[in-house]
N, C-alpha and C positions, 0 to 999 in steps of 0.2 A: 504494500500500500504506500502510495506517495501523495504528497500534496500537489497543488496545481503548478508548482515550480519544479516538481520532480524530486523533492527531498523526501527520503523515507520517513514515515511517521508511525506511531503507535495508534491503532484504530480498531474499532469493532468491525468484524466481518461476519456476515450471515449468509447462509444458503437456504433458500426456501424451495421445497419440492413443488414443481409446477404440473406434475402429472395428475390426471383426473382419475386414474385407476391404480389399484395397488396400494402398498403402504406409503404414507406421506411422512417421510423422515426429514427433519430439518436439522441444521447444525450451526453453531456459531463459535467464534474464538476471537480473542484480542491478539492482533499481530504484535510481534516483538518490536523493539526500538529500531530495528533495521527494516521494518515493514513486512517481514516474512510471516506467513501463516500457512497452515495445513488443516483442512477440514476433513475429519475422518468419520467413519461409522455411517456413511450414507449408502443407501440402496441404489442400484442402477436406476437412472432416470434423468429428467431434465430439471435443472435448478437455476434459479435466478439469484445471483450474488449481489449483495448490497454492502456498502461500507458506510460507517458512521463515526462521528467524533467519539472517542473513548473518554469516559468519565467514570470514576469509581461509583457514582450513583446510578449509572446506567449508560445508555447510548442514545444517539439520535441518528436515524437513517437520513443521510444527506445526499446520496447519489441520485441524480435524476435519470441518468442513463445506466441502468443496471446491466450487468453482464450475464448472459445465459450460457450455461455449459451443460453438456450431456455426459453422464458418467456411465462407464461400462462396469460390469461385475468386478469387484476387487480393487477398484480405483478410488483415489482420494482427490479432493480439489486442491491443486497446487499449481504453481507456475503461472498464475493469472496476475496481470498488472491492473490494480484498481486505483483510481484517482479520486481522492477526497478533495473536491473543488469547493473551497470556501470563499472564492473571490467575490461572490455576490452576497455574502453574509453581512449582517449588521451586528451591532452590539447595543447593550443597555448599560448605562453607567450611572452612578450616583454615590450616595453616602449612607452609611448606617450610623445612627447616633442614639444617645440616650434621650430621655425626655427633657433634658437641659440643653440639648443641642451639641453635646460633646461626644467625641469618638469614644468607643468602648475601651480602646487600648489593647484589644486582642481581635483575632480573626474570627469571623462568624460566617456560616454558610448562608448564601443568598440564592434563591431559586427563581426561575422564570419559566412560566408554562402558558400554553395556549390550549383552548378547548374548542370543540365544534359546537354547533347549535344545540346538540343534545347533552352538552356538558362532558363529553368524553375527551380524554387527553389526546391531543394531536401532536404536541411537541413539548418536551421539557428538558431543561438543563440546569446546571448549578455552577456556582463559583464561590469564591471566598473573598470577604472584605480584607483590606489591608489593616494594619494596626491604626492608621490614621482615619479609618472609617470608609475610605474610598473603595468602590468595587466596580468591576466591569465584567459582564457576562457576554461572551463573544460567540460567534458562529451561529447567529440566529437568522432564520429565514425572515423575509419581510412579513409583517403582520403585527397584531396587537397581543400583548402578554399581560399576565398577572405576575407581579413581582412581590416577594416577601422574604423575610428572614425565616429560616427553618433550621435552627441549630439545637444542640442538646440542652443549652441553658437559657436561651432567649428566643423570642419569636417577635413578629410584628404583624400589624394589620396589613392585609394585602392592598397593594396599589393596583387597580384594574385598568384595562384598556391603555396600556403603555405601548406606544408604537416602537418597533425596533428602530434603533438610531437615537433614542432619547438619551440625554446625558445629564439630566438634573433630577433624578429620582431621589427622594428623601425617605428613608425607612427609619421609624422610631422603634428601637428595640426595647422589649419589656421582658422581665423574667417570666419563665414558664411556671 
């Protein structure tokens, strides 16, 4: 897996079985720091490969042009070059502070997510604030997001309908 400039990156790689008959076996793996991955345990069939930004909290499918591969008996998915193109992605930035307007002095987890009209998650990702309270969540597709603090010791009220590209979000952290 490489980024749009051709640099190897750590990313989530998934294979989804596209066959309509027989067993539907899917697989996923996080590539190593050199971008290499091998998907094993798949049955023969046609698979769609996708790649997403790796984050300890999960992944986000970001490829618009998925790669299709057909596997024969006893084969694994390997040797595919997948590009995670984030060149059209946006970010959301702002500050996490206490109710007095001061930085907390430690890092906290900040999440951004979007939902469809039925309230189902469409996209979610997370980042951490710096000790000065600043945060930036990157690699967001265009759209509106709900942003909030989601940490083990503090939370915040959600800020809704935040457009990707916003740089002035203020989150007031409060103890859980």
